[in-house]
N, C-alpha and C positions, 0 to 999 in steps of 0.2 A: 208700091204696095203698102197698105196701111198696117199699123201695128195692132189694130183691133179688128175683129170681124164686124160685119154689119150689126148694128145694135138691134136686138130683139128684146122687148120688155120681159121681165120675169114671168113665168107661167101663172103665178098666183098674185093677186093684189095684196092679200093679207094672209099671213101664216100665224096661227095661234100656237105659242110655245107652251107645252105642257108635259111632254115626255121626259123622263129622267135623263136620257142621253142628250136631249136638247139642253137641259139645264146644265149638265156637266160640260157640254161643249161651250156654253156661254161663260163658264167660270174661269176663263183665261183672257188676259188683256190683249194678247196678240190675235186671238180668234175674234175678239170684238173688233179690233182694228181691221182685220181682214174683211169682216162683214161691212164695216164702214166703207172700205175701199171698193168693194164689189157693189156698192149701192147705186152706181151710175152706169157701169158698163162691165162686160166680162173682161177678164184678164188672165194671163198665164201665171204660173208660179214665178217665173223670172221677172215679169213685170211687177208683180206684187212685192217680191223681195226687194227690188230696186226702189219702189215707191215707199215702202215702209222701213227701208234701211235695215233689213233683217237677212239672215242667212237663208239661202234657197232651200236647204234641207229642212230647216226649222219651219219655214213656210209650208213646204210640202206636207210635213207631218200634221200641222194644224189644219190644212185644207182637207186632209183625209178625215180628221175628227169631225169637222163641220159637215163634210159630205155624208159620213156614216150617220150623223144625227139628222139628216134631211134638211139642213139649213142652206146648203149650196148644192149645185149639180154641175155637170159638164155641159156647157151650152153648145160647144162646137169643138171639133178637132181638125187640125190641119197637118198635112205632111210638110215637114221642113228638114232640109239637109239629111235625109235618111231617117228621121225620127218623127214622132207624132207630138204635136204641140196641143195641149188641152187648154181651153178657155173656160174658166169657172165663172159661175153667175149665182147670185142669190136665188133661192126658190120662190121668194116673194118680195114684193116692193116694200111692204111694211111687215114688221114682225112684232106681234102683240104678245107681251108677257103678262097674262092676266093676274098671276100670283107670283110676283118676283121673289126669288130666293136670294138670301144674303150674299152667297158666293158670286152669283151672276151679276148682281147689282154692284158689288165691290169691283169686279173685273171690268164692268162697263165704265165705272167712274175712273178706274186706273187707266183704261184705254183713252178716255176723254182727256185726262190729265197729260198723258203722253202726247196726244194730238195738240193740245194747247201749248205745250212746251216746244213743239216743233213748228208751230205756225209762223209763217214769214210776215204775217200782217198783225195789226193790233187786234187783240181779242177782247171780248166783253163777257164778264162773268159776274153775276149778281145772285146773292141769296137773300131772300126777304121772307119774313114770317108775317102773314096777314091774318087778321081775324075775319072769317067769312062764314056766312050761313051755308048749310049744305047746298042750297039752291044756287047761291052765288059762286061757290066753289065749282059746282058742275058747269055753270055758265062760263067761268073763267077757263076751265079745262077745255071746253068745246071751242072757245074763241082762240086759245093758244094753238090747238090742233089745226084749226081752219087757217090761221095766219101762216103757220109753217107750210101747210099744203099749198096755199095760194102764192107763197114767195118763190116757189120753184120756177125757174125760167127755162130749164132744159136747153141752155146755151152751151154747146160742146166746147166752145173756145174760151169759156169763162172759168175762173178758179172755183173749186168746190169748197163750200163752207159747211162746217159741222154745226148742228143745232141740237142741243140737249134740252128737253123740256120735261120738267118734273113738277107735279103738283101732288102733294101728299098732306095728310092731316098729321100734325105734330102729335107725338105720343104724350099722354098725360104723365106728369111726374109721378113716380112711385113713392109711396109714403115710406119714410125711414124710421118712423116712430112705431112702437109697439104698444098695444093696449095693456 
């Protein structure tokens, strides 16, 4: 018997994040890591706790917060040894945060830092600042999104790799002089 139920894709392709409870749910690194972990297949609390090296009770609490925010749902339940095992799944394949909030962004970056530190393979992390016209920045953003989407192999027996893509316009320096 398999440790995972038959894979069914999330019910939605894209979920736009905008509700206050969704932003609050995204403001914790473990909840971000849980969303990362649920990006490819449903999993139980025990499976997620083992995968993320976290306490089962802590994982259960954060799954509840994510579920109440509508970011995950129970995809399947199974009867095991007199109990019920719940498999959690993201509600959408992609989650779009149109107007990121500082707390959620900080939590996501902290979660990525945790994932990088636990990676068994060599990682690649680059930060560059480029001078781009608005049209070129839009083109670069579309190209990066397309590259990431096209790279997915959907090979169950291969390791999962995290990809963080951020394209933003650097803020202009604030003037420190007064008139």
